[in-house]
VOPAGU-2260 file (C-alpha; in pm, 1 decimal, decimal comma):
REM VOPAGU-2260
SITE   aa  ch    i         X         Y         Z
SITE  MET   A    0    3629,3   10625,2   11961,2
SITE  LYS   A    1    3943,6   10813,8   11862,1
SITE  ASP   A    2    4043,5   11033,1   11570,3
SITE  ILE   A    3    4346,9   10877,3   11404,4
SITE  ILE   A    4    4551,2   11013,9   11116,2
SITE  VAL   A    5    4752,2   10770,9   10902,7
SITE  PHE   A    6    5038,4   10911,3   10695,4
SITE  GLY   A    7    5138,5   10687,1   10405,6
SITE  ALA   A    8    4791,6   10532,9   10399,1
SITE  GLY   A    9    4829,1   10415,0   10038,9
SITE  GLY   A   10    5094,7   10153,4   10116,1
SITE  ARG   A   11    5034,5    9804,8   10251,0
SITE  ALA   A   12    5111,6    9882,6   10614,7
SITE  GLY   A   13    4918,1   10208,7   10596,3
SITE  ARG   A   14    4613,2   10045,5   10440,9
SITE  ALA   A   15    4617,2    9771,7   10702,6
SITE  ALA   A   16    4629,4   10037,7   10975,1
SITE  VAL   A   17    4332,1   10220,0   10822,3
SITE  GLU   A   18    4132,1    9897,7   10802,6
SITE  GLU   A   19    4211,0    9798,4   11161,9
SITE  ALA   A   20    4129,0   10145,4   11294,0
SITE  LEU   A   21    3793,3   10134,8   11114,5
SITE  ARG   A   22    3723,3    9786,4   11248,5
SITE  ARG   A   23    3764,9    9926,6   11598,9
SITE  GLY   A   24    3522,2   10209,7   11532,1
SITE  HIS   A   25    3772,6   10494,5   11511,4
SITE  ARG   A   26    3742,7   10795,3   11282,4
SITE  VAL   A   27    4028,1   10792,6   11030,7
SITE  THR   A   28    4205,3   11045,3   10810,7
SITE  ALA   A   29    4416,7   10880,0   10540,8
SITE  VAL   A   30    4701,6   11096,3   10411,1
SITE  VAL   A   31    4851,5   11018,6   10070,5
SITE  ARG   A   32    5044,6   11219,0    9815,1
SITE  ASP   A   33    4778,5   11189,3    9543,3
SITE  PRO   A   34    4422,0   11122,1    9662,3
SITE  ALA   A   35    4308,3   11060,9    9302,4
SITE  LYS   A   36    4507,3   10736,0    9306,7
SITE  HIS   A   37    4355,9   10611,8    9632,2
SITE  GLY   A   38    3986,1   10686,1    9607,7
SITE  ASP   A   39    3902,1   10339,4    9737,9
SITE  LEU   A   40    4029,8   10443,4   10081,2
SITE  ALA   A   41    3728,4   10670,7   10121,5
SITE  ALA   A   42    3479,6   10389,3   10065,0
SITE  ASP   A   43    3420,6   10330,3   10436,1
SITE  GLY   A   44    3386,7   10692,2   10537,8
SITE  VAL   A   45    3757,0   10757,5   10569,0
SITE  ARG   A   46    3857,4   11116,9   10512,2
SITE  ILE   A   47    4129,4   11117,8   10247,9
SITE  ALA   A   48    4372,1   11408,9   10225,9
SITE  ALA   A   49    4679,4   11507,0   10028,0
SITE  GLY   A   50    4987,7   11563,6   10237,2
SITE  ASP   A   51    5364,6   11547,1   10269,4
SITE  VAL   A   52    5493,4   11389,9   10589,9
SITE  THR   A   53    5814,6   11595,7   10567,6
SITE  ASP   A   54    5621,9   11925,9   10585,2
SITE  ALA   A   55    5570,9   12021,8   10950,6
SITE  THR   A   56    5318,4   12294,6   10870,1
SITE  GLY   A   57    5114,1   12052,4   10662,5
SITE  VAL   A   58    5135,9   11782,7   10928,8
SITE  ALA   A   59    5008,6   12027,8   11191,7
SITE  ARG   A   60    4719,0   12137,0   10970,9
SITE  LEU   A   61    4610,9   11783,7   10881,9
SITE  ALA   A   62    4653,8   11645,5   11235,1
SITE  GLU   A   63    4451,0   11917,0   11406,3
SITE  GLY   A   64    4176,7   11753,6   11614,0
SITE  HIS   A   65    4332,0   11404,5   11602,5
SITE  ASP   A   66    4425,0   11200,4   11907,1
SITE  ALA   A   67    4702,7   10993,5   11750,8
SITE  ALA   A   68    4900,3   10935,5   11432,6
SITE  VAL   A   69    5040,2   10638,3   11247,3
SITE  ASN   A   70    5333,3   10704,0   11015,8
SITE  ALA   A   71    5370,9   10442,2   10744,1
SITE  ALA   A   72    5512,5   10678,6   10481,2
SITE  ALA   A   73    5816,9   10605,7   10266,8
SITE  ASP   A   74    5956,0   10764,7    9951,7
SITE  ILE   A   75    6191,4   10539,2    9759,2
SITE  THR   A   76    6269,8   10823,4    9514,5
SITE  ALA   A   77    6421,0   11039,1    9790,7
SITE  GLN   A   78    6758,2   11006,3    9962,5
SITE  ALA   A   79    6672,2   10778,0   10253,0
SITE  ASP   A   80    6843,8   10963,7   10536,9
SITE  VAL   A   81    6702,5   11297,3   10419,0
SITE  PHE   A   82    6348,0   11159,7   10391,8
SITE  PHE   A   83    6323,4   10964,5   10717,5
SITE  ALA   A   84    6501,8   11226,3   10927,9
SITE  GLY   A   85    6291,5   11500,2   10768,9
SITE  ALA   A   86    5970,6   11307,8   10833,2
SITE  ALA   A   87    6064,9   11250,8   11197,2
SITE  ARG   A   88    6134,6   11621,5   11251,4
SITE  ALA   A   89    5812,7   11725,7   11077,7
SITE  LEU   A   90    5604,2   11479,0   11278,4
SITE  LEU   A   91    5760,0   11589,0   11606,5
SITE  ASP   A   92    5688,3   11953,4   11530,0
SITE  GLY   A   93    5357,6   11915,3   11349,7
SITE  LEU   A   94    5190,3   11668,2   11582,0
SITE  THR   A   95    5295,5   11870,0   11886,2
SITE  GLN   A   96    5149,1   12185,0   11733,7
SITE  ALA   A   97    4827,7   11997,0   11652,6
SITE  GLY   A   98    4796,1   11851,5   12001,5
SITE  ALA   A   99    4803,5   11490,1   11886,3
SITE  GLY   A  100    4950,7   11303,9   12180,8
SITE  ARG   A  101    5068,3   10972,7   12035,2
SITE  LEU   A  102    5275,5   10870,8   11731,9
SITE  VAL   A  103    5333,8   10510,2   11625,5
SITE  SER   A  104    5578,5   10500,1   11335,2
SITE  VAL   A  105    5639,0   10195,4   11115,9
SITE  GLY   A  106    6004,2   10103,7   11143,5
SITE  LEU   A  107    6248,6    9857,3   10992,4
SITE  ALA   A  108    6378,7    9533,9   11143,8
SITE  SER   A  109    6721,6    9593,6   10992,1
SITE  VAL   A  110    6791,2    9858,8   11256,3
SITE  LEU   A  111    6632,4    9666,2   11543,1
SITE  GLU   A  112    6851,1    9490,2   11799,0
SITE  THR   A  113    6877,1    9113,2   11794,0
SITE  ALA   A  114    6881,0    8903,1   12111,6
SITE  SER   A  115    7260,7    8943,7   12118,3
SITE  GLY   A  116    7235,6    9323,6   12111,0
SITE  ALA   A  117    7367,7    9364,2   11755,3
SITE  LEU   A  118    7155,8    9538,9   11496,2
SITE  LEU   A  119    7005,5    9292,4   11251,3
SITE  MET   A  120    7176,4    9464,5   10956,8
SITE  ASP   A  121    7514,8    9396,4   11118,5
SITE  THR   A  122    7466,7    9021,9   11163,0
SITE  PRO   A  123    7656,5    8774,6   10942,4
SITE  GLY   A  124    7492,6    8702,6   10608,5
SITE  TYR   A  125    7236,9    8983,4   10628,1
SITE  PRO   A  126    7183,8    9146,2   10284,5
SITE  GLN   A  127    7379,2    9468,4   10246,5
SITE  GLU   A  128    7265,5    9596,9    9906,1
SITE  TYR   A  129    7003,9    9818,5   10071,5
SITE  ARG   A  130    7221,5    9936,8   10359,2
SITE  SER   A  131    7175,4   10303,4   10268,8
SITE  PHE   A  132    6798,9   10250,7   10311,6
SITE  TYR   A  133    6855,5   10083,9   10650,0
SITE  LEU   A  134    7073,2   10374,4   10759,5
SITE  GLY   A  135    6807,9   10617,2   10640,3
SITE  HIS   A  136    6556,2   10456,6   10874,5
SITE  ALA   A  137    6815,3   10470,7   11150,9
SITE  ALA   A  138    6860,9   10844,2   11092,4
SITE  GLY   A  139    6487,8   10897,9   11141,4
SITE  ASN   A  140    6495,6   10687,6   11457,7
SITE  ASP   A  141    6785,3   10894,7   11587,9
SITE  VAL   A  142    6587,2   11216,8   11540,7
SITE  LEU   A  143    6303,7   11078,6   11751,8
SITE  GLY   A  144    6540,3   10942,5   12014,4
SITE  ALA   A  145    6725,7   11272,0   12054,9
SITE  ALA   A  146    6414,6   11489,3   12074,0
SITE  THR   A  147    6305,3   11668,5   12386,9
SITE  THR   A  148    5932,7   11654,3   12329,0
SITE  SER   A  149    5597,0   11600,3   12494,0
SITE  LEU   A  150    5494,6   11371,6   12206,8
SITE  ASP   A  151    5460,5   11008,5   12315,4
SITE  TRP   A  152    5616,4   10812,9   12029,8
SITE  LEU   A  153    5693,3   10452,3   11945,0
SITE  ILE   A  154    5868,9   10290,3   11650,0
SITE  LEU   A  155    5708,5    9954,8   11570,8
SITE  SER   A  156    5847,1    9712,9   11314,9
SITE  PRO   A  157    5832,5    9349,0   11221,6
SITE  SER   A  158    6099,2    9154,8   11406,4
SITE  GLY   A  159    6205,2    9024,1   11065,5
SITE  ASP   A  160    5983,8    9095,7   10765,8
SITE  PHE   A  161    5624,1    9102,9   10651,1
SITE  ARG   A  162    5447,3    8792,2   10529,9
SITE  HIS   A  163    5270,6    8901,2   10213,8
SITE  ASP   A  164    4993,1    8641,7   10183,8
SITE  GLY   A  165    4756,3    8855,1   10390,9
SITE  VAL   A  166    4654,1    8573,5   10625,0
SITE  SER   A  167    4596,5    8690,0   10981,1
SITE  THR   A  168    4650,0    8476,5   11290,0
SITE  GLY   A  169    4500,9    8745,5   11513,0
SITE  ARG   A  170    4802,0    8710,7   11744,2
SITE  TYR   A  171    5140,7    8872,9   11781,7
SITE  ARG   A  172    5413,2    8908,0   12042,0
SITE  ALA   A  173    5704,9    9139,8   12104,2
SITE  ALA   A  174    6037,3    8991,2   11992,7
SITE  PRO   A  175    6394,9    9100,9   11916,3
SITE  ALA   A  176    6513,9    9115,4   11558,0
SITE  GLU   A  177    6544,2    8780,7   11381,2
SITE  ALA   A  178    6586,0    8749,2   11004,7
SITE  ASP   A  179    6345,4    8455,3   10973,9
SITE  SER   A  180    6066,8    8613,8   11181,6
SITE  ARG   A  181    5745,3    8704,4   10999,2
SITE  ILE   A  182    5417,7    8885,6   11060,7
SITE  SER   A  183    5125,9    8956,3   10827,3
SITE  TYR   A  184    5012,4    9310,1   10757,2
SITE  PRO   A  185    4676,8    9255,8   10934,1
SITE  ASP   A  186    4847,6    9123,6   11248,7
SITE  PHE   A  187    5098,0    9408,3   11238,1
SITE  ALA   A  188    4807,8    9653,5   11217,1
SITE  ILE   A  189    4657,6    9496,9   11529,9
SITE  ALA   A  190    4984,8    9569,5   11710,8
SITE  LEU   A  191    4986,8    9926,7   11577,0
SITE  LEU   A  192    4633,6    9999,3   11696,0
SITE  ASP   A  193    4686,8    9827,6   12030,7
SITE  GLU   A  194    4970,6   10073,8   12092,2
SITE  ILE   A  195    4729,7   10359,1   12019,6
SITE  ASP   A  196    4430,1   10228,7   12211,9
SITE  THR   A  197    4625,2   10099,7   12513,7
SITE  PRO   A  198    4986,6   10220,1   12489,1
SITE  GLU   A  199    5235,4    9995,5   12666,1
SITE  HIS   A  200    5568,3   10096,2   12509,2
SITE  HIS   A  201    5709,8   10443,8   12491,2
SITE  ARG   A  202    5998,9   10616,4   12314,5
SITE  THR   A  203    6165,1   10299,7   12190,9
SITE  HIS   A  204    6182,9   10069,2   11889,2
SITE  LEU   A  205    5979,0    9752,8   11937,9
SITE  GLY   A  206    5970,9    9445,6   11714,5
SITE  VAL   A  207    5667,8    9217,8   11679,0
SITE  GLU   A  208    5611,1    8878,4   11522,1
SITE  GLU   A  209    5319,9    8639,0   11482,0
SITE  TYR   A  210    5298,3    8316,9   11678,0
């Protein structure tokens, strides 16, 4: 049994991570901005806490006594590069202070390499209307990649996008970015928790898909 803290636990990826961690018998702290809006998260004995993933002091306080963290937080009201880079810096500092040894952060396929080596967002025909959001994720990734830290981190993303019907196959595999690739939230959560329970990938961005 491990103590796992999930930042951004109110979103779909965060909720799936909470559910999968509970299924495995872990103790879970779910961090959201407003606990009053997410009282259902506490139904299974989850500790629910208010927090801001861009606040290193708050991250350190909340993560004290935890073995690992999942970061599924996003703020669409904030400037993307400011938010994701700020969150990465706060997690690096806060989790290190708290002694949490492992971070698995939910990433974005748009900034994952395809089989050809190009980033998915730079491939022909890929939608560009949200490019500033893609670049914001990339800025957060760059902060992690440039850090000299004892924290063992991994960025995990769908190889393409999430399938929203909620159906789980119970299987996934690592794969380069591909626009048509899909994975359900429950299967993605299995990959997240596998990388906490038995870490196999370190300090990189990994894509996963169902099969």
